[in-house]
Structures are given as structure tokens and as C-alpha cells.
A tleap script that builds the chain and sets N, CA, C and O, in Angstrom:
source leaprc.protein.ff14SB
mol = sequence {
  NMET LYS LYS TRP PHE ILE ALA LYS ILE ILE
  TRP GLN ILE LYS ILE SER ASN SER ASN LEU
  ALA SER GLU PHE ASP GLU GLN LEU ARG LEU
  ILE ASN ALA ASP ASP ALA ASP LEU ALA ILE
  GLU LYS ALA ASN LYS ILE GLY LYS GLN HIE
  GLU GLU SER PHE LEU ASN ALA LYS ASP GLN
  GLN VAL VAL TRP LYS PHE ILE ASP ILE GLU
  PHE ILE LYS GLU ILE SER SER PHE GLU ASP
  GLY MET GLU ILE CYS SER LYS THR ILE LYS
  ALA ASP ASN ALA ILE THR TYR ILE GLU GLU
  ILE ASN THR LYS SER MET ILE ASN LEU ASN
  ILE PHE THR CARG
}
set mol.1.N position { -10.827 -33.333 -1.731 }
set mol.1.CA position { -9.570 -33.250 -1.003 }
set mol.1.C position { -8.756 -32.066 -1.528 }
set mol.1.O position { -8.620 -31.868 -2.735 }
set mol.2.N position { -8.231 -31.300 -0.602 }
set mol.2.CA position { -7.449 -30.128 -0.995 }
set mol.2.C position { -6.105 -30.545 -1.586 }
set mol.2.O position { -5.525 -31.569 -1.224 }
set mol.3.N position { -5.636 -29.705 -2.515 }
set mol.3.CA position { -4.354 -29.921 -3.181 }
set mol.3.C position { -3.451 -28.732 -2.872 }
set mol.3.O position { -3.911 -27.665 -2.465 }
set mol.4.N position { -2.157 -28.946 -3.078 }
set mol.4.CA position { -1.187 -27.863 -2.904 }
set mol.4.C position { -0.773 -27.326 -4.263 }
set mol.4.O position { -0.558 -28.084 -5.209 }
set mol.5.N position { -0.667 -26.004 -4.343 }
set mol.5.CA position { -0.242 -25.317 -5.548 }
set mol.5.C position { 0.853 -24.331 -5.172 }
set mol.5.O position { 0.929 -23.872 -4.033 }
set mol.6.N position { 1.690 -24.016 -6.134 }
set mol.6.CA position { 2.647 -22.930 -5.951 }
set mol.6.C position { 2.238 -21.835 -6.932 }
set mol.6.O position { 1.970 -22.102 -8.104 }
set mol.7.N position { 2.196 -20.618 -6.443 }
set mol.7.CA position { 1.805 -19.472 -7.265 }
set mol.7.C position { 2.928 -18.451 -7.259 }
set mol.7.O position { 3.504 -18.159 -6.211 }
set mol.8.N position { 3.236 -17.915 -8.414 }
set mol.8.CA position { 4.199 -16.815 -8.494 }
set mol.8.C position { 3.390 -15.535 -8.628 }
set mol.8.O position { 2.724 -15.296 -9.635 }
set mol.9.N position { 3.468 -14.714 -7.574 }
set mol.9.CA position { 2.695 -13.481 -7.502 }
set mol.9.C position { 3.667 -12.301 -7.624 }
set mol.9.O position { 4.733 -12.295 -7.009 }
set mol.10.N position { 3.282 -11.305 -8.429 }
set mol.10.CA position { 4.185 -10.190 -8.711 }
set mol.10.C position { 3.545 -8.857 -8.327 }
set mol.10.O position { 2.395 -8.573 -8.662 }
set mol.11.N position { 4.340 -8.044 -7.606 }
set mol.11.CA position { 3.948 -6.684 -7.249 }
set mol.11.C position { 4.961 -5.713 -7.840 }
set mol.11.O position { 6.142 -6.034 -7.966 }
set mol.12.N position { 4.493 -4.529 -8.199 }
set mol.12.CA position { 5.390 -3.451 -8.604 }
set mol.12.C position { 5.603 -2.561 -7.399 }
set mol.12.O position { 4.660 -2.252 -6.670 }
set mol.13.N position { 6.850 -2.145 -7.188 }
set mol.13.CA position { 7.189 -1.260 -6.076 }
set mol.13.C position { 7.525 0.106 -6.671 }
set mol.13.O position { 8.496 0.259 -7.412 }
set mol.14.N position { 6.704 1.084 -6.331 }
set mol.14.CA position { 6.922 2.449 -6.821 }
set mol.14.C position { 7.334 3.323 -5.650 }
set mol.14.O position { 6.685 3.328 -4.604 }
set mol.15.N position { 8.430 4.069 -5.838 }
set mol.15.CA position { 8.927 4.964 -4.802 }
set mol.15.C position { 8.932 6.375 -5.369 }
set mol.15.O position { 9.574 6.643 -6.384 }
set mol.16.N position { 8.209 7.280 -4.701 }
set mol.16.CA position { 8.135 8.657 -5.190 }
set mol.16.C position { 9.505 9.328 -5.117 }
set mol.16.O position { 10.311 9.046 -4.231 }
set mol.17.N position { 9.740 10.214 -6.064 }
set mol.17.CA position { 11.001 10.973 -6.117 }
set mol.17.C position { 12.228 10.072 -6.131 }
set mol.17.O position { 13.257 10.402 -5.542 }
set mol.18.N position { 12.114 8.942 -6.803 }
set mol.18.CA position { 13.232 8.000 -6.874 }
set mol.18.C position { 13.699 7.869 -8.312 }
set mol.18.O position { 12.892 7.823 -9.241 }
set mol.19.N position { 15.005 7.809 -8.480 }
set mol.19.CA position { 15.584 7.628 -9.811 }
set mol.19.C position { 15.849 6.166 -10.126 }
set mol.19.O position { 16.427 5.845 -11.164 }
set mol.20.N position { 15.428 5.280 -9.230 }
set mol.20.CA position { 15.651 3.852 -9.439 }
set mol.20.C position { 14.827 3.346 -10.607 }
set mol.20.O position { 13.754 3.870 -10.905 }
set mol.21.N position { 15.342 2.328 -11.255 }
set mol.21.CA position { 14.583 1.663 -12.311 }
set mol.21.C position { 13.351 1.025 -11.685 }
set mol.21.O position { 13.265 0.887 -10.465 }
set mol.22.N position { 12.422 0.645 -12.508 }
set mol.22.CA position { 11.219 -0.010 -11.994 }
set mol.22.C position { 11.612 -1.236 -11.182 }
set mol.22.O position { 12.442 -2.038 -11.609 }
set mol.23.N position { 11.009 -1.371 -10.012 }
set mol.23.CA position { 11.266 -2.516 -9.149 }
set mol.23.C position { 10.011 -3.365 -9.053 }
set mol.23.O position { 8.889 -2.860 -9.015 }
set mol.24.N position { 10.235 -4.662 -9.014 }
set mol.24.CA position { 9.141 -5.618 -8.891 }
set mol.24.C position { 9.523 -6.654 -7.850 }
set mol.24.O position { 10.689 -7.032 -7.741 }
set mol.25.N position { 8.550 -7.109 -7.092 }
set mol.25.CA position { 8.773 -8.178 -6.120 }
set mol.25.C position { 8.044 -9.416 -6.626 }
set mol.25.O position { 6.827 -9.395 -6.810 }
set mol.26.N position { 8.786 -10.486 -6.849 }
set mol.26.CA position { 8.212 -11.750 -7.303 }
set mol.26.C position { 8.276 -12.735 -6.145 }
set mol.26.O position { 9.356 -13.028 -5.633 }
set mol.27.N position { 7.116 -13.246 -5.732 }
set mol.27.CA position { 7.080 -14.168 -4.614 }
set mol.27.C position { 6.451 -15.485 -5.036 }
set mol.27.O position { 5.460 -15.511 -5.766 }
set mol.28.N position { 7.039 -16.572 -4.566 }
set mol.28.CA position { 6.440 -17.891 -4.734 }
set mol.28.C position { 5.679 -18.192 -3.457 }
set mol.28.O position { 6.255 -18.184 -2.369 }
set mol.29.N position { 4.391 -18.455 -3.586 }
set mol.29.CA position { 3.535 -18.702 -2.433 }
set mol.29.C position { 2.897 -20.070 -2.545 }
set mol.29.O position { 2.478 -20.479 -3.628 }
set mol.30.N position { 2.819 -20.789 -1.415 }
set mol.30.CA position { 2.087 -22.050 -1.368 }
set mol.30.C position { 0.612 -21.759 -1.152 }
set mol.30.O position { 0.241 -20.961 -0.291 }
set mol.31.N position { -0.221 -22.416 -1.945 }
set mol.31.CA position { -1.665 -22.233 -1.872 }
set mol.31.C position { -2.310 -23.603 -1.672 }
set mol.31.O position { -1.998 -24.549 -2.396 }
set mol.32.N position { -3.202 -23.710 -0.701 }
set mol.32.CA position { -3.941 -24.943 -0.447 }
set mol.32.C position { -5.378 -24.715 -0.905 }
set mol.32.O position { -6.083 -23.873 -0.349 }
set mol.33.N position { -5.817 -25.475 -1.932 }
set mol.33.CA position { -7.150 -25.262 -2.502 }
set mol.33.C position { -7.676 -26.562 -3.098 }
set mol.33.O position { -6.918 -27.499 -3.347 }
set mol.34.N position { -8.987 -26.603 -3.323 }
set mol.34.CA position { -9.629 -27.789 -3.902 }
set mol.34.C position { -9.242 -28.014 -5.357 }
set mol.34.O position { -9.140 -29.155 -5.808 }
set mol.35.N position { -9.023 -26.911 -6.101 }
set mol.35.CA position { -8.677 -27.038 -7.525 }
set mol.35.C position { -7.925 -25.790 -7.985 }
set mol.35.O position { -7.753 -24.839 -7.222 }
set mol.36.N position { -7.485 -25.806 -9.235 }
set mol.36.CA position { -6.679 -24.700 -9.766 }
set mol.36.C position { -7.446 -23.385 -9.780 }
set mol.36.O position { -6.867 -22.332 -9.512 }
set mol.37.N position { -8.745 -23.428 -10.089 }
set mol.37.CA position { -9.531 -22.196 -10.111 }
set mol.37.C position { -9.561 -21.529 -8.738 }
set mol.37.O position { -9.408 -20.312 -8.632 }
set mol.38.N position { -9.756 -22.323 -7.696 }
set mol.38.CA position { -9.757 -21.769 -6.340 }
set mol.38.C position { -8.356 -21.303 -5.933 }
set mol.38.O position { -8.216 -20.322 -5.203 }
set mol.39.N position { -7.333 -21.997 -6.400 }
set mol.39.CA position { -5.956 -21.576 -6.112 }
set mol.39.C position { -5.679 -20.213 -6.746 }
set mol.39.O position { -5.052 -19.354 -6.127 }
set mol.40.N position { -6.143 -20.019 -7.970 }
set mol.40.CA position { -5.971 -18.728 -8.648 }
set mol.40.C position { -6.723 -17.639 -7.887 }
set mol.40.O position { -6.208 -16.539 -7.689 }
set mol.41.N position { -7.935 -17.955 -7.466 }
set mol.41.CA position { -8.745 -16.998 -6.701 }
set mol.41.C position { -8.028 -16.604 -5.404 }
set mol.41.O position { -7.971 -15.424 -5.057 }
set mol.42.N position { -7.484 -17.595 -4.693 }
set mol.42.CA position { -6.774 -17.315 -3.449 }
set mol.42.C position { -5.500 -16.502 -3.707 }
set mol.42.O position { -5.181 -15.590 -2.945 }
set mol.43.N position { -4.781 -16.831 -4.770 }
set mol.43.CA position { -3.553 -16.102 -5.097 }
set mol.43.C position { -3.869 -14.647 -5.446 }
set mol.43.O position { -3.137 -13.741 -5.047 }
set mol.44.N position { -4.954 -14.419 -6.189 }
set mol.44.CA position { -5.379 -13.049 -6.498 }
set mol.44.C position { -5.714 -12.288 -5.226 }
set mol.44.O position { -5.361 -11.117 -5.087 }
set mol.45.N position { -6.388 -12.946 -4.307 }
set mol.45.CA position { -6.751 -12.318 -3.038 }
set mol.45.C position { -5.498 -11.930 -2.260 }
set mol.45.O position { -5.416 -10.833 -1.708 }
set mol.46.N position { -4.524 -12.835 -2.220 }
set mol.46.CA position { -3.251 -12.539 -1.545 }
set mol.46.C position { -2.584 -11.333 -2.193 }
set mol.46.O position { -2.105 -10.431 -1.505 }
set mol.47.N position { -2.558 -11.327 -3.530 }
set mol.47.CA position { -1.943 -10.210 -4.247 }
set mol.47.C position { -2.572 -8.883 -3.894 }
set mol.47.O position { -1.868 -7.903 -3.650 }
set mol.48.N position { -3.888 -8.843 -3.865 }
set mol.48.CA position { -4.602 -7.602 -3.557 }
set mol.48.C position { -4.468 -7.225 -2.081 }
set mol.48.O position { -4.361 -6.045 -1.747 }
set mol.49.N position { -4.472 -8.226 -1.199 }
set mol.49.CA position { -4.351 -7.953 0.239 }
set mol.49.C position { -2.993 -7.358 0.602 }
set mol.49.O position { -2.879 -6.618 1.579 }
set mol.50.N position { -1.966 -7.678 -0.179 }
set mol.50.CA position { -0.620 -7.195 0.136 }
set mol.50.C position { -0.256 -5.922 -0.616 }
set mol.50.O position { 0.895 -5.487 -0.587 }
set mol.51.N position { -1.232 -5.329 -1.287 }
set mol.51.CA position { -0.996 -3.994 -1.835 }
set mol.51.C position { -0.943 -3.047 -0.643 }
set mol.51.O position { -1.743 -3.163 0.285 }
set mol.52.N position { -0.015 -2.126 -0.671 }
set mol.52.CA position { 0.076 -1.190 0.434 }
set mol.52.C position { 0.788 0.077 0.015 }
set mol.52.O position { 1.432 0.140 -1.032 }
set mol.53.N position { 0.657 1.070 0.847 }
set mol.53.CA position { 1.298 2.359 0.628 }
set mol.53.C position { 1.788 2.862 1.985 }
set mol.53.O position { 1.054 2.832 2.973 }
set mol.54.N position { 3.052 3.330 2.018 }
set mol.54.CA position { 3.616 3.799 3.282 }
set mol.54.C position { 4.763 4.751 3.002 }
set mol.54.O position { 5.241 4.846 1.872 }
set mol.55.N position { 5.201 5.453 4.033 }
set mol.55.CA position { 6.377 6.324 3.929 }
set mol.55.C position { 7.599 5.552 4.408 }
set mol.55.O position { 7.572 4.922 5.465 }
set mol.56.N position { 8.670 5.606 3.622 }
set mol.56.CA position { 9.898 4.926 4.035 }
set mol.56.C position { 10.734 5.842 4.933 }
set mol.56.O position { 10.306 6.947 5.268 }
set mol.57.N position { 11.917 5.382 5.317 }
set mol.57.CA position { 12.786 6.132 6.226 }
set mol.57.C position { 13.247 7.465 5.630 }
set mol.57.O position { 13.640 8.373 6.363 }
set mol.58.N position { 13.197 7.578 4.295 }
set mol.58.CA position { 13.590 8.823 3.629 }
set mol.58.C position { 12.383 9.722 3.362 }
set mol.58.O position { 12.477 10.693 2.611 }
set mol.59.N position { 11.255 9.392 3.982 }
set mol.59.CA position { 10.004 10.146 3.842 }
set mol.59.C position { 9.484 10.147 2.400 }
set mol.59.O position { 8.852 11.105 1.955 }
set mol.60.N position { 9.763 9.058 1.684 }
set mol.60.CA position { 9.255 8.887 0.328 }
set mol.60.C position { 8.040 7.962 0.362 }
set mol.60.O position { 7.986 7.016 1.148 }
set mol.61.N position { 7.081 8.246 -0.489 }
set mol.61.CA position { 5.894 7.402 -0.594 }
set mol.61.C position { 6.273 6.119 -1.338 }
set mol.61.O position { 6.786 6.175 -2.455 }
set mol.62.N position { 6.021 4.972 -0.720 }
set mol.62.CA position { 6.288 3.669 -1.323 }
set mol.62.C position { 4.939 2.990 -1.563 }
set mol.62.O position { 4.112 2.896 -0.656 }
set mol.63.N position { 4.728 2.524 -2.778 }
set mol.63.CA position { 3.470 1.865 -3.130 }
set mol.63.C position { 3.786 0.484 -3.684 }
set mol.63.O position { 4.566 0.342 -4.626 }
set mol.64.N position { 3.171 -0.533 -3.086 }
set mol.64.CA position { 3.233 -1.898 -3.607 }
set mol.64.C position { 1.931 -2.136 -4.350 }
set mol.64.O position { 0.860 -2.141 -3.743 }
set mol.65.N position { 2.015 -2.336 -5.672 }
set mol.65.CA position { 0.834 -2.533 -6.500 }
set mol.65.C position { 0.843 -3.952 -7.060 }
set mol.65.O position { 1.797 -4.365 -7.719 }
set mol.66.N position { -0.216 -4.681 -6.795 }
set mol.66.CA position { -0.352 -6.045 -7.315 }
set mol.66.C position { -0.447 -5.990 -8.830 }
set mol.66.O position { -1.265 -5.253 -9.381 }
set mol.67.N position { 0.398 -6.777 -9.508 }
set mol.67.CA position { 0.393 -6.819 -10.970 }
set mol.67.C position { -0.406 -8.015 -11.463 }
set mol.67.O position { -1.406 -7.850 -12.161 }
set mol.68.N position { 0.030 -9.221 -11.101 }
set mol.68.CA position { -0.662 -10.404 -11.606 }
set mol.68.C position { -0.033 -11.662 -11.012 }
set mol.68.O position { 0.960 -11.607 -10.287 }
set mol.69.N position { -0.638 -12.776 -11.341 }
set mol.69.CA position { -0.093 -14.091 -11.011 }
set mol.69.C position { 0.576 -14.585 -12.281 }
set mol.69.O position { -0.077 -14.740 -13.312 }
set mol.70.N position { 1.875 -14.833 -12.208 }
set mol.70.CA position { 2.576 -15.286 -13.412 }
set mol.70.C position { 2.230 -16.732 -13.737 }
set mol.70.O position { 2.049 -17.089 -14.901 }
set mol.71.N position { 2.139 -17.566 -12.694 }
set mol.71.CA position { 1.747 -18.957 -12.945 }
set mol.71.C position { 1.243 -19.609 -11.674 }
set mol.71.O position { 1.515 -19.160 -10.561 }
set mol.72.N position { 0.502 -20.680 -11.879 }
set mol.72.CA position { 0.049 -21.576 -10.797 }
set mol.72.C position { 0.464 -22.978 -11.224 }
set mol.72.O position { 0.254 -23.374 -12.371 }
set mol.73.N position { 1.052 -23.722 -10.298 }
set mol.73.CA position { 1.464 -25.090 -10.603 }
set mol.73.C position { 1.067 -25.991 -9.441 }
set mol.73.O position { 1.363 -25.691 -8.284 }
set mol.74.N position { 0.395 -27.095 -9.753 }
set mol.74.CA position { 0.038 -28.040 -8.705 }
set mol.74.C position { 1.267 -28.820 -8.268 }
set mol.74.O position { 2.088 -29.232 -9.087 }
set mol.75.N position { 1.376 -29.011 -6.958 }
set mol.75.CA position { 2.442 -29.840 -6.395 }
set mol.75.C position { 1.768 -31.135 -5.944 }
set mol.75.O position { 1.012 -31.156 -4.972 }
set mol.76.N position { 2.054 -32.191 -6.659 }
set mol.76.CA position { 1.343 -33.445 -6.375 }
set mol.76.C position { 1.957 -34.243 -5.228 }
set mol.76.O position { 1.265 -35.026 -4.576 }
set mol.77.N position { 3.254 -34.049 -4.979 }
set mol.77.CA position { 3.896 -34.734 -3.866 }
set mol.77.C position { 5.093 -33.912 -3.413 }
set mol.77.O position { 5.588 -33.056 -4.147 }
set mol.78.N position { 5.545 -34.179 -2.212 }
set mol.78.CA position { 6.706 -33.484 -1.672 }
set mol.78.C position { 7.821 -34.505 -1.473 }
set mol.78.O position { 7.646 -35.516 -0.792 }
set mol.79.N position { 8.972 -34.220 -2.081 }
set mol.79.CA position { 10.133 -35.094 -1.927 }
set mol.79.C position { 11.365 -34.226 -1.733 }
set mol.79.O position { 11.444 -33.117 -2.260 }
set mol.80.N position { 12.320 -34.734 -0.979 }
set mol.80.CA position { 13.558 -34.010 -0.749 }
set mol.80.C position { 14.244 -33.720 -2.079 }
set mol.80.O position { 14.509 -34.636 -2.857 }
set mol.81.N position { 14.529 -32.463 -2.336 }
set mol.81.CA position { 15.239 -32.062 -3.539 }
set mol.81.C position { 14.372 -31.933 -4.778 }
set mol.81.O position { 14.896 -31.715 -5.870 }
set mol.82.N position { 13.059 -32.063 -4.636 }
set mol.82.CA position { 12.201 -31.983 -5.820 }
set mol.82.C position { 12.189 -30.570 -6.388 }
set mol.82.O position { 12.371 -29.592 -5.663 }
set mol.83.N position { 11.974 -30.483 -7.681 }
set mol.83.CA position { 11.872 -29.193 -8.354 }
set mol.83.C position { 10.495 -28.607 -8.098 }
set mol.83.O position { 9.477 -29.265 -8.313 }
set mol.84.N position { 10.474 -27.375 -7.643 }
set mol.84.CA position { 9.209 -26.674 -7.421 }
set mol.84.C position { 8.841 -25.896 -8.677 }
set mol.84.O position { 7.706 -25.965 -9.150 }
set mol.85.N position { 9.796 -25.165 -9.208 }
set mol.85.CA position { 9.576 -24.438 -10.461 }
set mol.85.C position { 10.938 -24.094 -11.040 }
set mol.85.O position { 11.960 -24.175 -10.360 }
set mol.86.N position { 10.931 -23.714 -12.290 }
set mol.86.CA position { 12.176 -23.299 -12.925 }
set mol.86.C position { 11.881 -22.172 -13.898 }
set mol.86.O position { 10.745 -21.980 -14.334 }
set mol.87.N position { 12.925 -21.435 -14.226 }
set mol.87.CA position { 12.790 -20.313 -15.143 }
set mol.87.C position { 14.068 -20.245 -15.962 }
set mol.87.O position { 15.163 -20.265 -15.400 }
set mol.88.N position { 13.947 -20.165 -17.272 }
set mol.88.CA position { 15.102 -20.042 -18.140 }
set mol.88.C position { 15.354 -18.563 -18.401 }
set mol.88.O position { 14.446 -17.831 -18.795 }
set mol.89.N position { 16.577 -18.134 -18.182 }
set mol.89.CA position { 16.951 -16.731 -18.332 }
set mol.89.C position { 17.828 -16.576 -19.564 }
set mol.89.O position { 18.753 -17.357 -19.783 }
set mol.90.N position { 17.529 -15.564 -20.362 }
set mol.90.CA position { 18.412 -15.192 -21.475 }
set mol.90.C position { 19.128 -13.912 -21.068 }
set mol.90.O position { 18.519 -12.844 -21.000 }
set mol.91.N position { 20.411 -14.026 -20.799 }
set mol.91.CA position { 21.195 -12.883 -20.335 }
set mol.91.C position { 21.985 -12.298 -21.496 }
set mol.91.O position { 22.508 -13.027 -22.339 }
set mol.92.N position { 22.065 -10.979 -21.527 }
set mol.92.CA position { 22.858 -10.313 -22.559 }
set mol.92.C position { 24.346 -10.557 -22.358 }
set mol.92.O position { 25.111 -10.630 -23.320 }
set mol.93.N position { 24.752 -10.682 -21.089 }
set mol.93.CA position { 26.154 -10.889 -20.773 }
set mol.93.C position { 26.251 -11.975 -19.701 }
set mol.93.O position { 25.898 -11.745 -18.544 }
set mol.94.N position { 26.726 -13.147 -20.085 }
set mol.94.CA position { 26.775 -14.294 -19.175 }
set mol.94.C position { 27.667 -14.026 -17.968 }
set mol.94.O position { 27.313 -14.394 -16.848 }
set mol.95.N position { 28.817 -13.392 -18.179 }
set mol.95.CA position { 29.750 -13.144 -17.078 }
set mol.95.C position { 29.115 -12.221 -16.046 }
set mol.95.O position { 29.201 -12.483 -14.846 }
set mol.96.N position { 28.480 -11.145 -16.500 }
set mol.96.CA position { 27.815 -10.212 -15.591 }
set mol.96.C position { 26.678 -10.899 -14.846 }
set mol.96.O position { 26.514 -10.698 -13.643 }
set mol.97.N position { 25.901 -11.700 -15.543 }
set mol.97.CA position { 24.789 -12.413 -14.918 }
set mol.97.C position { 25.293 -13.343 -13.814 }
set mol.97.O position { 24.738 -13.368 -12.716 }
set mol.98.N position { 26.335 -14.098 -14.108 }
set mol.98.CA position { 26.895 -15.040 -13.123 }
set mol.98.C position { 27.450 -14.283 -11.917 }
set mol.98.O position { 27.260 -14.712 -10.778 }
set mol.99.N position { 28.128 -13.170 -12.154 }
set mol.99.CA position { 28.650 -12.363 -11.051 }
set mol.99.C position { 27.516 -11.845 -10.163 }
set mol.99.O position { 27.627 -11.856 -8.938 }
set mol.100.N position { 26.416 -11.387 -10.793 }
set mol.100.CA position { 25.270 -10.894 -10.021 }
set mol.100.C position { 24.660 -12.013 -9.177 }
set mol.100.O position { 24.312 -11.796 -8.017 }
set mol.101.N position { 24.530 -13.204 -9.754 }
set mol.101.CA position { 23.980 -14.342 -9.021 }
set mol.101.C position { 24.886 -14.712 -7.846 }
set mol.101.O position { 24.404 -14.959 -6.740 }
set mol.102.N position { 26.194 -14.749 -8.088 }
set mol.102.CA position { 27.134 -15.084 -7.018 }
set mol.102.C position { 27.080 -14.056 -5.883 }
set mol.102.O position { 27.134 -14.425 -4.710 }
set mol.103.N position { 26.976 -12.783 -6.225 }
set mol.103.CA position { 26.880 -11.729 -5.212 }
set mol.103.C position { 25.599 -11.877 -4.408 }
set mol.103.O position { 25.628 -11.825 -3.178 }
set mol.104.N position { 24.468 -12.061 -5.095 }
set mol.104.CA position { 23.181 -12.242 -4.407 }
set mol.104.C position { 23.222 -13.473 -3.507 }
set mol.104.O position { 22.689 -13.454 -2.397 }
set mol.105.N position { 23.845 -14.527 -3.980 }
set mol.105.CA position { 23.938 -15.755 -3.197 }
set mol.105.C position { 24.711 -15.517 -1.907 }
set mol.105.O position { 24.285 -15.936 -0.831 }
set mol.106.N position { 25.855 -14.838 -2.024 }
set mol.106.CA position { 26.657 -14.558 -0.828 }
set mol.106.C position { 25.866 -13.740 0.182 }
set mol.106.O position { 25.880 -14.038 1.376 }
set mol.107.N position { 25.178 -12.711 -0.294 }
set mol.107.CA position { 24.406 -11.842 0.600 }
set mol.107.C position { 23.284 -12.642 1.263 }
set mol.107.O position { 23.134 -12.614 2.485 }
set mol.108.N position { 22.503 -13.349 0.457 }
set mol.108.CA position { 21.359 -14.084 0.986 }
set mol.108.C position { 21.762 -15.223 1.907 }
set mol.108.O position { 21.125 -15.434 2.940 }
set mol.109.N position { 22.798 -15.956 1.557 }
set mol.109.CA position { 23.231 -17.065 2.421 }
set mol.109.C position { 23.832 -16.546 3.721 }
set mol.109.O position { 23.668 -17.169 4.770 }
set mol.110.N position { 24.524 -15.414 3.664 }
set mol.110.CA position { 25.066 -14.834 4.904 }
set mol.110.C position { 23.945 -14.396 5.826 }
set mol.110.O position { 24.037 -14.576 7.040 }
set mol.111.N position { 22.880 -13.818 5.266 }
set mol.111.CA position { 21.737 -13.405 6.088 }
set mol.111.C position { 21.070 -14.639 6.676 }
set mol.111.O position { 20.700 -14.645 7.850 }
set mol.112.N position { 20.914 -15.679 5.872 }
set mol.112.CA position { 20.210 -16.890 6.282 }
set mol.112.C position { 20.966 -17.643 7.373 }
set mol.112.O position { 20.348 -18.228 8.263 }
set mol.113.N position { 22.292 -17.633 7.312 }
set mol.113.CA position { 23.085 -18.450 8.232 }
set mol.113.C position { 23.546 -17.694 9.472 }
set mol.113.O position { 24.309 -18.237 10.271 }
set mol.114.N position { 23.105 -16.467 9.649 }
set mol.114.CA position { 23.510 -15.702 10.851 }
set mol.114.C position { 22.996 -16.311 12.105 }
set mol.114.O position { 23.248 -15.792 13.192 }
savepdb mol mol.pdb
quit
């Protein structure tokens, strides 16, 4: 019987001629597989399949490079409000961190509720 897993897959985003700091895209993906080994295999395949290279609107080369799977976790049941995953953050400045989270929340929730 197949099981559900959540995988955190990470890509590096490189933009030519850009002064931006290194950018990474971290995605949580649902994986349906018989066991953890197959879930890891499927997550690796997803990571490699989503590597790409293209020109952006500023005519800069953008490269998405698959880095790795940070973790795989089996989801044994689905319940309203259940925890899928968590991450503990150590911030150098708590006030700045909270402000950044609040700003991101406003932006993301406004996009979501349009």
C-alpha cells in the first residue's frame, strides 16, 4: 500500500550579471510511494526534472540548479490543523526577523486572498 511523504526539495537560483545574494528555492512536495526509499528516489527525480535555464525579462540567464532533498517525512494520517513539518530558526536580530515575517505574511496573504 502506498504511503504519503513530504519532501523538502531545494534548488539554487543563479542569475547572470546579478549582484543579488545567493538565492535558493525551498519547496515542500507531497510524494506518494511504497516506502521511504522510493519517496527519496521520486523526490530526486522531481528535483532534477525542475532544473532549468532561461532568459528573464532583463535578458539575464537564470539557472535553477537542484541542490538536494533536505528531508523526507512520512505522513501517516491527515487531520485538520496537523503539523506537517517545523523548523527552528536562530535569528541574529529577533525584531528584524519578526518584521520580515510580518511583511512576507502581508504580501503572501494579499496575493492569496485576491
